[in-house]
C-alpha positions as CSV (number, residue, x, y, z in Angstrom):
1,M,29.1,2.1,-162.3
2,H,29.1,-1.2,-160.8
3,E,28.8,0.1,-157.4
4,I,25.0,0.9,-157.8
5,G,24.5,-2.8,-158.3
6,L,26.4,-3.7,-155.4
7,V,24.6,-0.9,-153.2
8,D,21.3,-2.5,-154.4
9,D,22.3,-6.1,-153.8
10,I,23.3,-4.8,-150.1
11,I,20.1,-3.1,-149.6
12,S,18.0,-6.3,-151.0
13,V,20.4,-8.3,-148.2
14,I,19.5,-5.9,-145.5
15,R,15.7,-5.8,-146.3
16,A,15.4,-9.8,-146.6
17,R,17.3,-10.0,-143.0
18,L,14.8,-7.5,-141.6
19,K,11.7,-9.4,-143.0
20,A,12.9,-12.7,-142.0
21,S,13.1,-11.4,-138.5
22,G,10.1,-9.8,-138.4
23,E,11.6,-6.3,-137.8
24,D,9.8,-3.1,-139.0
25,S,12.3,-0.7,-137.4
26,K,14.5,1.9,-138.9
27,V,18.2,0.7,-139.2
28,K,20.4,2.1,-136.8
29,K,23.8,0.8,-138.2
30,V,24.9,-1.5,-141.3
31,N,28.5,-3.3,-141.0
32,I,29.7,-4.1,-144.2
33,L,32.9,-6.1,-145.3
34,I,34.3,-5.0,-148.4
35,G,37.0,-7.6,-149.9
36,E,40.6,-6.1,-150.6
37,L,40.1,-7.0,-154.0
38,E,37.2,-5.0,-154.7
39,H,37.6,-1.7,-156.5
40,V,35.1,0.1,-154.2
41,T,36.3,2.5,-151.8
42,P,33.9,3.2,-148.6
43,D,33.3,6.7,-149.3
44,H,32.2,5.9,-153.1
45,F,29.8,3.0,-151.6
46,E,28.3,5.4,-149.1
47,F,27.5,8.1,-151.6
48,H,25.7,5.4,-153.7
49,F,23.9,4.0,-150.7
50,R,22.9,7.6,-149.3
51,E,21.2,8.2,-152.9
52,R,19.7,4.7,-153.0
53,A,18.2,4.8,-149.4
54,K,16.4,8.0,-149.6
55,G,13.0,7.9,-148.1
56,T,13.4,4.2,-146.5
57,S,13.9,3.0,-143.1
58,L,18.1,2.6,-144.1
59,E,18.1,6.5,-145.0
60,N,19.8,7.6,-141.9
61,A,21.9,4.4,-141.0
62,E,25.3,4.6,-139.9
63,L,27.5,2.5,-142.3
64,S,30.7,1.0,-140.9
65,F,33.0,-1.1,-143.2
66,K,35.7,-3.4,-142.6
67,K,38.3,-4.7,-145.0
68,V,38.6,-8.4,-145.6
69,V,42.3,-9.3,-146.3
70,A,42.7,-11.4,-149.8
71,K,43.6,-14.9,-149.5
72,F,44.5,-17.5,-151.7
73,K,44.9,-21.1,-151.9
74,C,47.5,-22.9,-154.5
75,K,45.7,-25.4,-156.7
76,G,49.0,-27.3,-156.8
77,C,50.6,-27.6,-153.5
78,K,47.4,-26.4,-151.4
79,K,49.2,-23.6,-149.5
80,E,47.3,-20.8,-148.3
81,F,48.6,-17.4,-148.6
82,S,47.9,-13.3,-148.5
83,G,48.0,-11.4,-151.8
84,R,51.2,-9.8,-150.7
85,E,53.0,-13.0,-150.1
86,G,51.9,-14.4,-153.5
87,L,52.7,-11.4,-156.0
88,N,54.8,-13.5,-157.9
89,G,52.9,-16.9,-157.5
90,C,52.4,-19.4,-154.5
91,P,55.2,-18.8,-151.9
92,G,55.2,-22.8,-151.7
93,C,55.9,-24.0,-155.3
94,G,55.5,-20.9,-157.2
95,S,52.2,-21.7,-159.4
96,K,50.3,-18.9,-160.5
97,I,47.3,-21.1,-160.2
98,N,45.4,-20.3,-157.2
99,D,41.8,-20.1,-155.7
100,I,40.4,-17.1,-154.0
101,I,39.5,-17.9,-150.5
102,A,38.8,-14.7,-149.1
103,G,38.7,-11.0,-149.8
104,S,36.4,-11.0,-152.7
105,G,32.8,-9.4,-152.7
106,I,31.1,-7.1,-150.3
107,S,28.7,-8.5,-147.9
108,V,26.6,-7.5,-144.7
109,E,28.4,-8.5,-141.5
110,S,25.2,-7.3,-139.4
111,V,22.7,-4.9,-139.1
112,E,21.5,-2.8,-135.7
113,I,18.1,-1.7,-135.4
114,Y,16.4,1.0,-133.1
115,D,14.8,-0.7,-130.0
């Protein structure tokens, strides 16, 4: 059920962006980035979003999802590589100690409002 927490966080981000821009309009579309490493499907996320957005300016917003490919950086040799390349460790030196540099988390790319 961590999806509900993620949805609530995304809704808070959208509301903060609207407030900061002085917008008080209904939201037309929300473009959401989902990291490849997240265990969340767009359909599941949208289901929870619809439940949480009922009765708000987000209720009828279109949701668009874009997958962010996982990328890693080796702590040893500093080589950057994709998850597929590094299934057995760093393709440069074989190290299994790497930092995630992309593909983790869920974020709002942009918000479109009705004119």
